[in-house]
C-alpha positions in Angstrom: -4.1 -40.8 18.3 -3.6 -38.0 20.7 -4.2 -34.4 19.6 -1.0 -32.3 19.2 -0.8 -28.6 19.8 1.9 -26.4 18.4 3.0 -23.3 20.5 5.2 -20.7 19.0 8.5 -20.2 20.7 10.5 -17.0 21.4 14.0 -16.3 22.3 15.0 -13.5 24.8 18.4 -12.4 25.7 20.2 -9.8 27.7 22.7 -9.1 30.3 22.3 -9.5 34.1 23.4 -6.8 36.5 26.5 -8.9 37.3 27.5 -8.7 33.6 26.7 -12.3 32.6 24.8 -12.9 29.3 21.7 -15.0 29.3 19.3 -16.6 26.7 15.8 -17.7 27.5 13.7 -20.0 25.4 9.9 -19.5 26.0 6.7 -21.0 24.7 4.0 -18.4 23.8 0.5 -19.8 25.0 -2.9 -18.0 25.0 -4.4 -17.4 28.3 -8.2 -17.8 28.8 -8.6 -14.0 28.6 -6.9 -13.9 25.3 -3.5 -12.5 26.3 -0.4 -14.1 25.2 1.7 -15.5 28.0 5.4 -16.4 27.7 6.1 -19.8 29.6 9.8 -20.3 30.3 11.1 -23.6 28.8 14.9 -23.3 29.1 17.5 -20.7 30.3 21.1 -20.5 29.5 23.8 -18.5 31.4 26.9 -18.1 29.2 30.5 -17.7 30.2 32.5 -15.0 28.5 34.1 -17.6 26.2 30.7 -19.0 25.3 29.3 -15.5 24.6 32.2 -14.7 22.3 31.8 -18.0 20.4 28.0 -17.4 20.0 28.7 -13.9 18.7 31.2 -15.2 16.3 28.8 -17.9 15.0 25.9 -15.3 14.6 28.0 -13.0 12.5 26.1 -12.0 9.3 22.9 -13.8 10.4 19.7 -11.7 9.9 17.1 -12.3 12.7 13.6 -11.7 11.8 11.3 -10.4 14.6 7.5 -11.0 14.9 6.6 -7.5 16.0 4.8 -6.8 12.7 6.8 -3.6 12.1 8.9 -3.1 8.8 
């Protein structure tokens, strides 16, 4: 059977200079020098309507970050 490797994924979001909202889904892989690299997997550009529906669906959701700070 083939060996399977799991890579953590991360989500980044923001607003482009033209005002559009974006979401990026990245894999986090370790480079030979030990640094963690984010490799893009998928990107989404949302319309204003999609952005509003996303905000409504996330209302009350607590997002945990992996930065190690409390």
